[in-house]
PDB file of N, CA, C and O in Angstrom:
ATOM      1  N   MET A   1     104.043 127.790 100.191  1.00  0.00           N
ATOM      2  CA  MET A   1     104.263 126.513  99.568  1.00  0.00           C
ATOM      3  C   MET A   1     105.609 126.570  98.858  1.00  0.00           C
ATOM      4  O   MET A   1     105.822 127.381  97.957  1.00  0.00           O
ATOM      5  N   ALA A   2     106.496 125.706  99.278  1.00  0.00           N
ATOM      6  CA  ALA A   2     107.835 125.713  98.717  1.00  0.00           C
ATOM      7  C   ALA A   2     107.836 125.205  97.276  1.00  0.00           C
ATOM      8  O   ALA A   2     108.395 125.845  96.385  1.00  0.00           O
ATOM      9  N   ASN A   3     107.206 124.051  97.054  1.00  0.00           N
ATOM     10  CA  ASN A   3     107.151 123.542  95.689  1.00  0.00           C
ATOM     11  C   ASN A   3     106.089 122.457  95.559  1.00  0.00           C
ATOM     12  O   ASN A   3     105.474 122.049  96.544  1.00  0.00           O
ATOM     13  N   VAL A   4     105.888 122.009  94.351  1.00  0.00           N
ATOM     14  CA  VAL A   4     104.851 121.024  94.057  1.00  0.00           C
ATOM     15  C   VAL A   4     105.173 119.692  94.723  1.00  0.00           C
ATOM     16  O   VAL A   4     104.273 118.997  95.194  1.00  0.00           O
ATOM     17  N   ARG A   5     106.432 119.342  94.764  1.00  0.00           N
ATOM     18  CA  ARG A   5     106.829 118.067  95.373  1.00  0.00           C
ATOM     19  C   ARG A   5     106.400 118.016  96.837  1.00  0.00           C
ATOM     20  O   ARG A   5     105.902 116.989  97.298  1.00  0.00           O
ATOM     21  N   ASN A   6     106.587 119.106  97.571  1.00  0.00           N
ATOM     22  CA  ASN A   6     106.188 119.128  98.975  1.00  0.00           C
ATOM     23  C   ASN A   6     104.676 119.057  99.133  1.00  0.00           C
ATOM     24  O   ASN A   6     104.186 118.448 100.084  1.00  0.00           O
ATOM     25  N   LEU A   7     103.935 119.663  98.226  1.00  0.00           N
ATOM     26  CA  LEU A   7     102.481 119.584  98.274  1.00  0.00           C
ATOM     27  C   LEU A   7     102.023 118.146  98.051  1.00  0.00           C
ATOM     28  O   LEU A   7     101.123 117.664  98.738  1.00  0.00           O
ATOM     29  N   LYS A   8     102.638 117.467  97.097  1.00  0.00           N
ATOM     30  CA  LYS A   8     102.300 116.065  96.851  1.00  0.00           C
ATOM     31  C   LYS A   8     102.631 115.203  98.069  1.00  0.00           C
ATOM     32  O   LYS A   8     101.871 114.300  98.418  1.00  0.00           O
ATOM     33  N   LYS A   9     103.755 115.478  98.707  1.00  0.00           N
ATOM     34  CA  LYS A   9     104.118 114.735  99.917  1.00  0.00           C
ATOM     35  C   LYS A   9     103.111 114.986 101.032  1.00  0.00           C
ATOM     36  O   LYS A   9     102.719 114.058 101.739  1.00  0.00           O
ATOM     37  N   ASP A  10     102.694 116.236 101.189  1.00  0.00           N
ATOM     38  CA  ASP A  10     101.695 116.565 102.208  1.00  0.00           C
ATOM     39  C   ASP A  10     100.402 115.798 101.972  1.00  0.00           C
ATOM     40  O   ASP A  10      99.826 115.240 102.907  1.00  0.00           O
ATOM     41  N   ILE A  11      99.949 115.769 100.731  1.00  0.00           N
ATOM     42  CA  ILE A  11      98.727 115.039 100.400  1.00  0.00           C
ATOM     43  C   ILE A  11      98.889 113.563 100.739  1.00  0.00           C
ATOM     44  O   ILE A  11      98.005 112.957 101.345  1.00  0.00           O
ATOM     45  N   ASN A  12     100.005 112.998 100.349  1.00  0.00           N
ATOM     46  CA  ASN A  12     100.266 111.584 100.599  1.00  0.00           C
ATOM     47  C   ASN A  12     100.325 111.279 102.095  1.00  0.00           C
ATOM     48  O   ASN A  12      99.704 110.320 102.555  1.00  0.00           O
ATOM     49  N   PHE A  13     101.054 112.073 102.847  1.00  0.00           N
ATOM     50  CA  PHE A  13     101.213 111.812 104.275  1.00  0.00           C
ATOM     51  C   PHE A  13      99.915 112.007 105.041  1.00  0.00           C
ATOM     52  O   PHE A  13      99.567 111.180 105.884  1.00  0.00           O
ATOM     53  N   VAL A  14      99.197 113.082 104.766  1.00  0.00           N
ATOM     54  CA  VAL A  14      97.971 113.381 105.508  1.00  0.00           C
ATOM     55  C   VAL A  14      96.921 112.298 105.264  1.00  0.00           C
ATOM     56  O   VAL A  14      96.356 111.748 106.210  1.00  0.00           O
ATOM     57  N   LEU A  15      96.667 111.997 104.005  1.00  0.00           N
ATOM     58  CA  LEU A  15      95.639 110.994 103.716  1.00  0.00           C
ATOM     59  C   LEU A  15      96.110 109.590 104.091  1.00  0.00           C
ATOM     60  O   LEU A  15      95.294 108.746 104.461  1.00  0.00           O
ATOM     61  N   GLY A  16      97.399 109.331 104.003  1.00  0.00           N
ATOM     62  CA  GLY A  16      97.938 108.045 104.471  1.00  0.00           C
ATOM     63  C   GLY A  16      97.762 107.879 105.965  1.00  0.00           C
ATOM     64  O   GLY A  16      97.424 106.792 106.432  1.00  0.00           O
ATOM     65  N   ASP A  17      97.987 108.943 106.724  1.00  0.00           N
ATOM     66  CA  ASP A  17      97.786 108.890 108.174  1.00  0.00           C
ATOM     67  C   ASP A  17      96.323 108.680 108.525  1.00  0.00           C
ATOM     68  O   ASP A  17      96.014 108.004 109.506  1.00  0.00           O
ATOM     69  N   ILE A  18      95.421 109.247 107.742  1.00  0.00           N
ATOM     70  CA  ILE A  18      93.991 109.056 107.994  1.00  0.00           C
ATOM     71  C   ILE A  18      93.607 107.598 107.748  1.00  0.00           C
ATOM     72  O   ILE A  18      92.859 107.013 108.532  1.00  0.00           O
ATOM     73  N   ILE A  19      94.109 107.015 106.676  1.00  0.00           N
ATOM     74  CA  ILE A  19      93.830 105.597 106.398  1.00  0.00           C
ATOM     75  C   ILE A  19      94.409 104.723 107.504  1.00  0.00           C
ATOM     76  O   ILE A  19      93.781 103.753 107.927  1.00  0.00           O
ATOM     77  N   GLU A  20      95.599 105.066 107.970  1.00  0.00           N
ATOM     78  CA  GLU A  20      96.213 104.319 109.064  1.00  0.00           C
ATOM     79  C   GLU A  20      95.369 104.415 110.332  1.00  0.00           C
ATOM     80  O   GLU A  20      95.238 103.434 111.065  1.00  0.00           O
ATOM     81  N   ALA A  21      94.798 105.584 110.594  1.00  0.00           N
ATOM     82  CA  ALA A  21      93.939 105.757 111.767  1.00  0.00           C
ATOM     83  C   ALA A  21      92.694 104.880 111.662  1.00  0.00           C
ATOM     84  O   ALA A  21      92.219 104.356 112.671  1.00  0.00           O
ATOM     85  N   VAL A  22      92.169 104.719 110.471  1.00  0.00           N
ATOM     86  CA  VAL A  22      91.012 103.834 110.284  1.00  0.00           C
ATOM     87  C   VAL A  22      91.408 102.391 110.583  1.00  0.00           C
ATOM     88  O   VAL A  22      90.663 101.668 111.245  1.00  0.00           O
ATOM     89  N   TYR A  23      92.568 101.970 110.101  1.00  0.00           N
ATOM     90  CA  TYR A  23      93.039 100.610 110.373  1.00  0.00           C
ATOM     91  C   TYR A  23      93.256 100.392 111.869  1.00  0.00           C
ATOM     92  O   TYR A  23      92.929  99.329 112.396  1.00  0.00           O
ATOM     93  N   ILE A  24      93.796 101.376 112.541  1.00  0.00           N
ATOM     94  CA  ILE A  24      94.002 101.269 113.991  1.00  0.00           C
ATOM     95  C   ILE A  24      92.661 101.151 114.697  1.00  0.00           C
ATOM     96  O   ILE A  24      92.519 100.365 115.634  1.00  0.00           O
ATOM     97  N   HIS A  25      91.680 101.923 114.256  1.00  0.00           N
ATOM     98  CA  HIS A  25      90.341 101.823 114.839  1.00  0.00           C
ATOM     99  C   HIS A  25      89.774 100.419 114.649  1.00  0.00           C
ATOM    100  O   HIS A  25      89.183  99.851 115.568  1.00  0.00           O
ATOM    101  N   GLU A  26      89.957  99.866 113.458  1.00  0.00           N
ATOM    102  CA  GLU A  26      89.470  98.510 113.196  1.00  0.00           C
ATOM    103  C   GLU A  26      90.129  97.497 114.123  1.00  0.00           C
ATOM    104  O   GLU A  26      89.458  96.618 114.663  1.00  0.00           O
ATOM    105  N   MET A  27      91.443  97.617 114.308  1.00  0.00           N
ATOM    106  CA  MET A  27      92.166  96.653 115.145  1.00  0.00           C
ATOM    107  C   MET A  27      91.789  96.770 116.610  1.00  0.00           C
ATOM    108  O   MET A  27      91.756  95.768 117.324  1.00  0.00           O
ATOM    109  N   THR A  28      91.505  97.974 117.063  1.00  0.00           N
ATOM    110  CA  THR A  28      91.219  98.156 118.486  1.00  0.00           C
ATOM    111  C   THR A  28      89.759  97.899 118.841  1.00  0.00           C
ATOM    112  O   THR A  28      89.429  97.797 120.023  1.00  0.00           O
ATOM    113  N   THR A  29      88.880  97.791 117.853  1.00  0.00           N
ATOM    114  CA  THR A  29      87.483  97.521 118.159  1.00  0.00           C
ATOM    115  C   THR A  29      87.148  96.069 117.835  1.00  0.00           C
ATOM    116  O   THR A  29      87.281  95.203 118.700  1.00  0.00           O
ATOM    117  N   ASP A  30      86.724  95.792 116.632  1.00  0.00           N
ATOM    118  CA  ASP A  30      86.291  94.440 116.262  1.00  0.00           C
ATOM    119  C   ASP A  30      87.421  93.578 115.710  1.00  0.00           C
ATOM    120  O   ASP A  30      87.362  92.350 115.775  1.00  0.00           O
ATOM    121  N   GLY A  31      88.413  94.203 115.186  1.00  0.00           N
ATOM    122  CA  GLY A  31      89.475  93.462 114.528  1.00  0.00           C
ATOM    123  C   GLY A  31      89.145  93.138 113.081  1.00  0.00           C
ATOM    124  O   GLY A  31      89.952  92.535 112.374  1.00  0.00           O
ATOM    125  N   GLN A  32      87.967  93.536 112.645  1.00  0.00           N
ATOM    126  CA  GLN A  32      87.516  93.277 111.282  1.00  0.00           C
ATOM    127  C   GLN A  32      87.056  94.575 110.624  1.00  0.00           C
ATOM    128  O   GLN A  32      86.551  95.471 111.300  1.00  0.00           O
ATOM    129  N   PRO A  33      87.229  94.675 109.319  1.00  0.00           N
ATOM    130  CA  PRO A  33      86.699  95.852 108.622  1.00  0.00           C
ATOM    131  C   PRO A  33      85.176  95.863 108.665  1.00  0.00           C
ATOM    132  O   PRO A  33      84.527  94.817 108.640  1.00  0.00           O
ATOM    133  N   THR A  34      84.631  97.054 108.730  1.00  0.00           N
ATOM    134  CA  THR A  34      83.181  97.217 108.693  1.00  0.00           C
ATOM    135  C   THR A  34      82.834  98.024 107.441  1.00  0.00           C
ATOM    136  O   THR A  34      83.716  98.628 106.830  1.00  0.00           O
ATOM    137  N   PRO A  35      81.579  98.038 107.062  1.00  0.00           N
ATOM    138  CA  PRO A  35      81.207  98.860 105.889  1.00  0.00           C
ATOM    139  C   PRO A  35      81.544 100.342 106.087  1.00  0.00           C
ATOM    140  O   PRO A  35      81.890 101.028 105.125  1.00  0.00           O
ATOM    141  N   GLN A  36      81.447 100.840 107.323  1.00  0.00           N
ATOM    142  CA  GLN A  36      81.759 102.246 107.587  1.00  0.00           C
ATOM    143  C   GLN A  36      83.248 102.527 107.409  1.00  0.00           C
ATOM    144  O   GLN A  36      83.628 103.537 106.817  1.00  0.00           O
ATOM    145  N   THR A  37      84.088 101.634 107.922  1.00  0.00           N
ATOM    146  CA  THR A  37      85.530 101.866 107.790  1.00  0.00           C
ATOM    147  C   THR A  37      85.977 101.705 106.340  1.00  0.00           C
ATOM    148  O   THR A  37      86.848 102.438 105.873  1.00  0.00           O
ATOM    149  N   ASN A  38      85.385 100.748 105.628  1.00  0.00           N
ATOM    150  CA  ASN A  38      85.707 100.594 104.202  1.00  0.00           C
ATOM    151  C   ASN A  38      85.307 101.832 103.413  1.00  0.00           C
ATOM    152  O   ASN A  38      86.023 102.253 102.504  1.00  0.00           O
ATOM    153  N   ALA A  39      84.160 102.415 103.762  1.00  0.00           N
ATOM    154  CA  ALA A  39      83.707 103.628 103.079  1.00  0.00           C
ATOM    155  C   ALA A  39      84.655 104.799 103.349  1.00  0.00           C
ATOM    156  O   ALA A  39      84.925 105.599 102.454  1.00  0.00           O
ATOM    157  N   LEU A  40      85.161 104.898 104.586  1.00  0.00           N
ATOM    158  CA  LEU A  40      86.110 105.968 104.912  1.00  0.00           C
ATOM    159  C   LEU A  40      87.417 105.816 104.134  1.00  0.00           C
ATOM    160  O   LEU A  40      87.973 106.798 103.643  1.00  0.00           O
ATOM    161  N   ILE A  41      87.894 104.598 104.029  1.00  0.00           N
ATOM    162  CA  ILE A  41      89.126 104.351 103.285  1.00  0.00           C
ATOM    163  C   ILE A  41      88.924 104.686 101.804  1.00  0.00           C
ATOM    164  O   ILE A  41      89.778 105.312 101.178  1.00  0.00           O
ATOM    165  N   ASP A  42      87.791 104.263 101.260  1.00  0.00           N
ATOM    166  CA  ASP A  42      87.486 104.587  99.857  1.00  0.00           C
ATOM    167  C   ASP A  42      87.400 106.092  99.648  1.00  0.00           C
ATOM    168  O   ASP A  42      87.884 106.609  98.641  1.00  0.00           O
ATOM    169  N   GLU A  43      86.786 106.797 100.594  1.00  0.00           N
ATOM    170  CA  GLU A  43      86.662 108.251 100.488  1.00  0.00           C
ATOM    171  C   GLU A  43      88.032 108.927 100.524  1.00  0.00           C
ATOM    172  O   GLU A  43      88.272 109.890  99.795  1.00  0.00           O
ATOM    173  N   ALA A  44      88.930 108.423 101.374  1.00  0.00           N
ATOM    174  CA  ALA A  44      90.283 108.980 101.450  1.00  0.00           C
ATOM    175  C   ALA A  44      91.044 108.742 100.146  1.00  0.00           C
ATOM    176  O   ALA A  44      91.795 109.609  99.697  1.00  0.00           O
ATOM    177  N   ILE A  45      90.854 107.583  99.546  1.00  0.00           N
ATOM    178  CA  ILE A  45      91.540 107.276  98.283  1.00  0.00           C
ATOM    179  C   ILE A  45      91.015 108.161  97.156  1.00  0.00           C
ATOM    180  O   ILE A  45      91.791 108.649  96.334  1.00  0.00           O
ATOM    181  N   VAL A  46      89.708 108.366  97.119  1.00  0.00           N
ATOM    182  CA  VAL A  46      89.121 109.239  96.103  1.00  0.00           C
ATOM    183  C   VAL A  46      89.625 110.673  96.285  1.00  0.00           C
ATOM    184  O   VAL A  46      89.937 111.354  95.309  1.00  0.00           O
ATOM    185  N   ALA A  47      89.703 111.125  97.534  1.00  0.00           N
ATOM    186  CA  ALA A  47      90.205 112.475  97.816  1.00  0.00           C
ATOM    187  C   ALA A  47      91.658 112.600  97.365  1.00  0.00           C
ATOM    188  O   ALA A  47      92.044 113.617  96.789  1.00  0.00           O
ATOM    189  N   PHE A  48      92.463 111.570  97.624  1.00  0.00           N
ATOM    190  CA  PHE A  48      93.858 111.573  97.191  1.00  0.00           C
ATOM    191  C   PHE A  48      93.947 111.711  95.673  1.00  0.00           C
ATOM    192  O   PHE A  48      94.690 112.546  95.157  1.00  0.00           O
ATOM    193  N   ASP A  49      93.184 110.884  94.969  1.00  0.00           N
ATOM    194  CA  ASP A  49      93.218 110.932  93.502  1.00  0.00           C
ATOM    195  C   ASP A  49      92.793 112.302  92.974  1.00  0.00           C
ATOM    196  O   ASP A  49      93.397 112.829  92.040  1.00  0.00           O
ATOM    197  N   THR A  50      91.755 112.871  93.575  1.00  0.00           N
ATOM    198  CA  THR A  50      91.252 114.173  93.144  1.00  0.00           C
ATOM    199  C   THR A  50      92.281 115.268  93.367  1.00  0.00           C
ATOM    200  O   THR A  50      92.511 116.098  92.488  1.00  0.00           O
ATOM    201  N   LEU A  51      92.899 115.272  94.538  1.00  0.00           N
ATOM    202  CA  LEU A  51      93.874 116.318  94.847  1.00  0.00           C
ATOM    203  C   LEU A  51      95.127 116.196  93.983  1.00  0.00           C
ATOM    204  O   LEU A  51      95.656 117.207  93.520  1.00  0.00           O
ATOM    205  N   ILE A  52      95.600 114.986  93.763  1.00  0.00           N
ATOM    206  CA  ILE A  52      96.778 114.798  92.909  1.00  0.00           C
ATOM    207  C   ILE A  52      96.462 115.218  91.474  1.00  0.00           C
ATOM    208  O   ILE A  52      97.314 115.786  90.791  1.00  0.00           O
ATOM    209  N   LYS A  53      95.242 114.939  91.018  1.00  0.00           N
ATOM    210  CA  LYS A  53      94.841 115.348  89.672  1.00  0.00           C
ATOM    211  C   LYS A  53      94.859 116.876  89.566  1.00  0.00           C
ATOM    212  O   LYS A  53      95.258 117.424  88.538  1.00  0.00           O
ATOM    213  N   LYS A  54      94.426 117.560  90.627  1.00  0.00           N
ATOM    214  CA  LYS A  54      94.447 119.025  90.628  1.00  0.00           C
ATOM    215  C   LYS A  54      95.877 119.551  90.620  1.00  0.00           C
ATOM    216  O   LYS A  54      96.175 120.537  89.945  1.00  0.00           O
ATOM    217  N   VAL A  55      96.764 118.895  91.370  1.00  0.00           N
ATOM    218  CA  VAL A  55      98.162 119.326  91.413  1.00  0.00           C
ATOM    219  C   VAL A  55      98.801 119.182  90.034  1.00  0.00           C
ATOM    220  O   VAL A  55      99.577 120.040  89.613  1.00  0.00           O
ATOM    221  N   ASN A  56      98.481 118.112  89.344  1.00  0.00           N
ATOM    222  CA  ASN A  56      99.093 117.834  88.040  1.00  0.00           C
ATOM    223  C   ASN A  56      98.417 118.554  86.880  1.00  0.00           C
ATOM    224  O   ASN A  56      98.819 118.379  85.730  1.00  0.00           O
ATOM    225  N   ALA A  57      97.402 119.357  87.161  1.00  0.00           N
ATOM    226  CA  ALA A  57      96.679 120.054  86.102  1.00  0.00           C
ATOM    227  C   ALA A  57      97.614 121.006  85.354  1.00  0.00           C
ATOM    228  O   ALA A  57      98.406 121.726  85.961  1.00  0.00           O
ATOM    229  N   LYS A  58      97.506 120.992  84.043  1.00  0.00           N
ATOM    230  CA  LYS A  58      98.319 121.867  83.201  1.00  0.00           C
ATOM    231  C   LYS A  58      97.482 123.068  82.774  1.00  0.00           C
ATOM    232  O   LYS A  58      96.253 123.006  82.768  1.00  0.00           O
ATOM    233  N   GLY A  59      98.140 124.138  82.426  1.00  0.00           N
ATOM    234  CA  GLY A  59      97.456 125.313  81.907  1.00  0.00           C
ATOM    235  C   GLY A  59      96.785 126.163  82.963  1.00  0.00           C
ATOM    236  O   GLY A  59      95.831 126.880  82.663  1.00  0.00           O
ATOM    237  N   VAL A  60      97.260 126.098  84.179  1.00  0.00           N
ATOM    238  CA  VAL A  60      96.701 126.916  85.253  1.00  0.00           C
ATOM    239  C   VAL A  60      97.301 128.313  85.141  1.00  0.00           C
ATOM    240  O   VAL A  60      98.519 128.465  85.039  1.00  0.00           O
ATOM    241  N   GLU A  61      96.447 129.328  85.159  1.00  0.00           N
ATOM    242  CA  GLU A  61      96.937 130.691  84.968  1.00  0.00           C
ATOM    243  C   GLU A  61      97.665 131.227  86.192  1.00  0.00           C
ATOM    244  O   GLU A  61      98.791 131.712  86.087  1.00  0.00           O
ATOM    245  N   ASP A  62      97.021 131.140  87.354  1.00  0.00           N
ATOM    246  CA  ASP A  62      97.626 131.663  88.591  1.00  0.00           C
ATOM    247  C   ASP A  62      98.022 130.478  89.467  1.00  0.00           C
ATOM    248  O   ASP A  62      97.236 129.997  90.284  1.00  0.00           O
ATOM    249  N   LYS A  63      99.251 130.022  89.279  1.00  0.00           N
ATOM    250  CA  LYS A  63      99.696 128.811  89.974  1.00  0.00           C
ATOM    251  C   LYS A  63      99.710 128.976  91.486  1.00  0.00           C
ATOM    252  O   LYS A  63      99.348 128.052  92.214  1.00  0.00           O
ATOM    253  N   LYS A  64     100.119 130.128  91.957  1.00  0.00           N
ATOM    254  CA  LYS A  64     100.202 130.338  93.404  1.00  0.00           C
ATOM    255  C   LYS A  64      98.821 130.203  94.045  1.00  0.00           C
ATOM    256  O   LYS A  64      98.676 129.534  95.068  1.00  0.00           O
ATOM    257  N   ALA A  65      97.820 130.827  93.458  1.00  0.00           N
ATOM    258  CA  ALA A  65      96.456 130.740  93.988  1.00  0.00           C
ATOM    259  C   ALA A  65      95.911 129.324  93.834  1.00  0.00           C
ATOM    260  O   ALA A  65      95.191 128.836  94.705  1.00  0.00           O
ATOM    261  N   HIS A  66      96.248 128.672  92.742  1.00  0.00           N
ATOM    262  CA  HIS A  66      95.786 127.309  92.488  1.00  0.00           C
ATOM    263  C   HIS A  66      96.313 126.354  93.561  1.00  0.00           C
ATOM    264  O   HIS A  66      95.554 125.563  94.120  1.00  0.00           O
ATOM    265  N   PHE A  67      97.604 126.432  93.844  1.00  0.00           N
ATOM    266  CA  PHE A  67      98.191 125.543  94.843  1.00  0.00           C
ATOM    267  C   PHE A  67      97.734 125.904  96.258  1.00  0.00           C
ATOM    268  O   PHE A  67      97.603 125.020  97.104  1.00  0.00           O
ATOM    269  N   ALA A  68      97.494 127.170  96.522  1.00  0.00           N
ATOM    270  CA  ALA A  68      96.958 127.570  97.829  1.00  0.00           C
ATOM    271  C   ALA A  68      95.565 126.992  98.018  1.00  0.00           C
ATOM    272  O   ALA A  68      95.213 126.563  99.117  1.00  0.00           O
ATOM    273  N   GLN A  69      94.773 126.978  96.959  1.00  0.00           N
ATOM    274  CA  GLN A  69      93.427 126.397  97.046  1.00  0.00           C
ATOM    275  C   GLN A  69      93.496 124.888  97.264  1.00  0.00           C
ATOM    276  O   GLN A  69      92.686 124.334  98.007  1.00  0.00           O
ATOM    277  N   ILE A  70      94.445 124.224  96.630  1.00  0.00           N
ATOM    278  CA  ILE A  70      94.615 122.784  96.830  1.00  0.00           C
ATOM    279  C   ILE A  70      94.982 122.501  98.283  1.00  0.00           C
ATOM    280  O   ILE A  70      94.486 121.541  98.873  1.00  0.00           O
ATOM    281  N   GLN A  71      95.845 123.329  98.861  1.00  0.00           N
ATOM    282  CA  GLN A  71      96.222 123.166 100.272  1.00  0.00           C
ATOM    283  C   GLN A  71      94.994 123.328 101.172  1.00  0.00           C
ATOM    284  O   GLN A  71      94.829 122.576 102.133  1.00  0.00           O
ATOM    285  N   LYS A  72      94.138 124.299 100.867  1.00  0.00           N
ATOM    286  CA  LYS A  72      92.906 124.490 101.643  1.00  0.00           C
ATOM    287  C   LYS A  72      91.964 123.309 101.473  1.00  0.00           C
ATOM    288  O   LYS A  72      91.333 122.871 102.435  1.00  0.00           O
ATOM    289  N   ASP A  73      91.867 122.794 100.258  1.00  0.00           N
ATOM    290  CA  ASP A  73      91.016 121.629 100.003  1.00  0.00           C
ATOM    291  C   ASP A  73      91.514 120.410 100.778  1.00  0.00           C
ATOM    292  O   ASP A  73      90.719 119.646 101.327  1.00  0.00           O
ATOM    293  N   LEU A  74      92.824 120.237 100.818  1.00  0.00           N
ATOM    294  CA  LEU A  74      93.409 119.130 101.580  1.00  0.00           C
ATOM    295  C   LEU A  74      93.052 119.252 103.055  1.00  0.00           C
ATOM    296  O   LEU A  74      92.649 118.274 103.684  1.00  0.00           O
ATOM    297  N   GLU A  75      93.197 120.440 103.598  1.00  0.00           N
ATOM    298  CA  GLU A  75      92.898 120.657 105.010  1.00  0.00           C
ATOM    299  C   GLU A  75      91.420 120.403 105.307  1.00  0.00           C
ATOM    300  O   GLU A  75      91.090 119.769 106.309  1.00  0.00           O
ATOM    301  N   ALA A  76      90.543 120.887 104.452  1.00  0.00           N
ATOM    302  CA  ALA A  76      89.104 120.689 104.662  1.00  0.00           C
ATOM    303  C   ALA A  76      88.737 119.208 104.566  1.00  0.00           C
ATOM    304  O   ALA A  76      87.968 118.704 105.384  1.00  0.00           O
ATOM    305  N   THR A  77      89.282 118.516 103.575  1.00  0.00           N
ATOM    306  CA  THR A  77      89.004 117.094 103.402  1.00  0.00           C
ATOM    307  C   THR A  77      89.520 116.295 104.583  1.00  0.00           C
ATOM    308  O   THR A  77      88.834 115.402 105.080  1.00  0.00           O
ATOM    309  N   ALA A  78      90.718 116.608 105.032  1.00  0.00           N
ATOM    310  CA  ALA A  78      91.294 115.898 106.173  1.00  0.00           C
ATOM    311  C   ALA A  78      90.452 116.113 107.420  1.00  0.00           C
ATOM    312  O   ALA A  78      90.207 115.166 108.167  1.00  0.00           O
ATOM    313  N   ASN A  79      90.008 117.333 107.656  1.00  0.00           N
ATOM    314  CA  ASN A  79      89.171 117.609 108.820  1.00  0.00           C
ATOM    315  C   ASN A  79      87.863 116.836 108.775  1.00  0.00           C
ATOM    316  O   ASN A  79      87.414 116.316 109.796  1.00  0.00           O
ATOM    317  N   GLN A  80      87.249 116.756 107.604  1.00  0.00           N
ATOM    318  CA  GLN A  80      86.009 116.000 107.456  1.00  0.00           C
ATOM    319  C   GLN A  80      86.215 114.523 107.732  1.00  0.00           C
ATOM    320  O   GLN A  80      85.410 113.896 108.420  1.00  0.00           O
ATOM    321  N   LEU A  81      87.290 113.969 107.200  1.00  0.00           N
ATOM    322  CA  LEU A  81      87.566 112.553 107.409  1.00  0.00           C
ATOM    323  C   LEU A  81      87.883 112.252 108.869  1.00  0.00           C
ATOM    324  O   LEU A  81      87.466 111.217 109.389  1.00  0.00           O
ATOM    325  N   VAL A  82      88.611 113.134 109.532  1.00  0.00           N
ATOM    326  CA  VAL A  82      88.941 112.932 110.941  1.00  0.00           C
ATOM    327  C   VAL A  82      87.665 112.983 111.791  1.00  0.00           C
ATOM    328  O   VAL A  82      87.519 112.210 112.737  1.00  0.00           O
ATOM    329  N   GLU A  83      86.750 113.888 111.455  1.00  0.00           N
ATOM    330  CA  GLU A  83      85.486 113.942 112.180  1.00  0.00           C
ATOM    331  C   GLU A  83      84.702 112.645 112.010  1.00  0.00           C
ATOM    332  O   GLU A  83      84.088 112.161 112.961  1.00  0.00           O
ATOM    333  N   LYS A  84      84.720 112.084 110.812  1.00  0.00           N
ATOM    334  CA  LYS A  84      84.028 110.819 110.573  1.00  0.00           C
ATOM    335  C   LYS A  84      84.678 109.669 111.345  1.00  0.00           C
ATOM    336  O   LYS A  84      83.988 108.779 111.843  1.00  0.00           O
ATOM    337  N   ILE A  85      86.010 109.696 111.440  1.00  0.00           N
ATOM    338  CA  ILE A  85      86.706 108.658 112.205  1.00  0.00           C
ATOM    339  C   ILE A  85      86.345 108.785 113.675  1.00  0.00           C
ATOM    340  O   ILE A  85      86.096 107.779 114.339  1.00  0.00           O
ATOM    341  N   ASN A  86      86.312 109.999 114.188  1.00  0.00           N
ATOM    342  CA  ASN A  86      85.967 110.211 115.592  1.00  0.00           C
ATOM    343  C   ASN A  86      84.531 109.801 115.895  1.00  0.00           C
ATOM    344  O   ASN A  86      84.218 109.440 117.029  1.00  0.00           O
ATOM    345  N   ALA A  87      83.658 109.851 114.899  1.00  0.00           N
ATOM    346  CA  ALA A  87      82.258 109.476 115.097  1.00  0.00           C
ATOM    347  C   ALA A  87      82.048 107.967 115.103  1.00  0.00           C
ATOM    348  O   ALA A  87      80.971 107.500 115.475  1.00  0.00           O
ATOM    349  N   LEU A  88      83.046 107.202 114.701  1.00  0.00           N
ATOM    350  CA  LEU A  88      82.889 105.744 114.658  1.00  0.00           C
ATOM    351  C   LEU A  88      82.679 105.156 116.019  1.00  0.00           C
ATOM    352  O   LEU A  88      82.531 103.941 116.150  1.00  0.00           O
TER     353      LEU A  88
END
């Protein structure tokens, strides 16, 4: 991890792309939002807020391990959301 700014960008881009994929799914199927797609978007927004809050946490003793764990959490969350999108 080069720096905190790049981690924040990664979080923004990954979860933004997931939300965009949900919108594309909506446009290519019914053209309207469904309760399932709205729930996925809400889940992505909550994940974004949680991860950014972890990045901005003060008083972390081992910063390298802390940021590595955030990167793993981002990857796990993204994989879960992508699986849910594929199940639609």
